[in-house]
N, C-alpha and C positions, 0 to 999 in steps of 0.2 A: 391578829387583826386589830385588837384593841391596843392602842399605843398610848403611853403615858403623856406624850405631848398633846393629846386631845384635851387634857384636863383644862377647864376654863375656857375652851374654845366653842364656838357655835358650829354644829355639825348637821349634816343630813344623813340619817341612818335609814337603811332599808332592811326590814326584818325578813325572815325566811318565808313569810306569807305574802311578801310584796308590798306591805304597807310602808309608807315613807313617813318618817318622824323628823321634826326639826326641833332643836333645842341646844342649850348650853350644857356641856359636860360638867356635872357637879361632883362626880365621884367615880373613881376607878378602884375596884377591889381585885387584888391578885388571887389566883386560884387557891393558894394555900390559906387565905383568910376568908374565903367565901363558903357559904353553906353548901353550894352546888358542886364545889370542887373545880369550878371553871372561872376564868377571868370574867369579871362583870363590869358593866358600865352603867351609870345612872345619869339621865339627862333631866334638866328642869323642863317640865312640860305640864301645861294645864294647871298651874298653880301648885304643883307638887313635884315629886321625883318619880320617874319611870325607869325601872331597871331592866337591863337586858343581859342575859348570859351570852357568852361568845358564840355558842352554838345556835342562838336565835338570830344572829346578825348575818345578813347576806353581804352588805356593803356599808362602809362609812366613808364620808367625805367631809373635809373641813370646808365650811362656807366662808369664802373670802369676800370681803367688802369690795364693791366696785368703786373705783376712784374717778 
């Protein structure tokens, strides 16, 4: 579900509790490098970084600018 091409892009992420988050993907950590053993994604949110394990993500969608 976490794709490398999301890095640097603005996304809309829905977590498994149904909360929707908007932010720019600042970091993607592969499972072999993460403490959780899962792929992880961090978005810029609220002046800092918010991290999500792949198991915490229900859906991810890239936000496209309207022209």
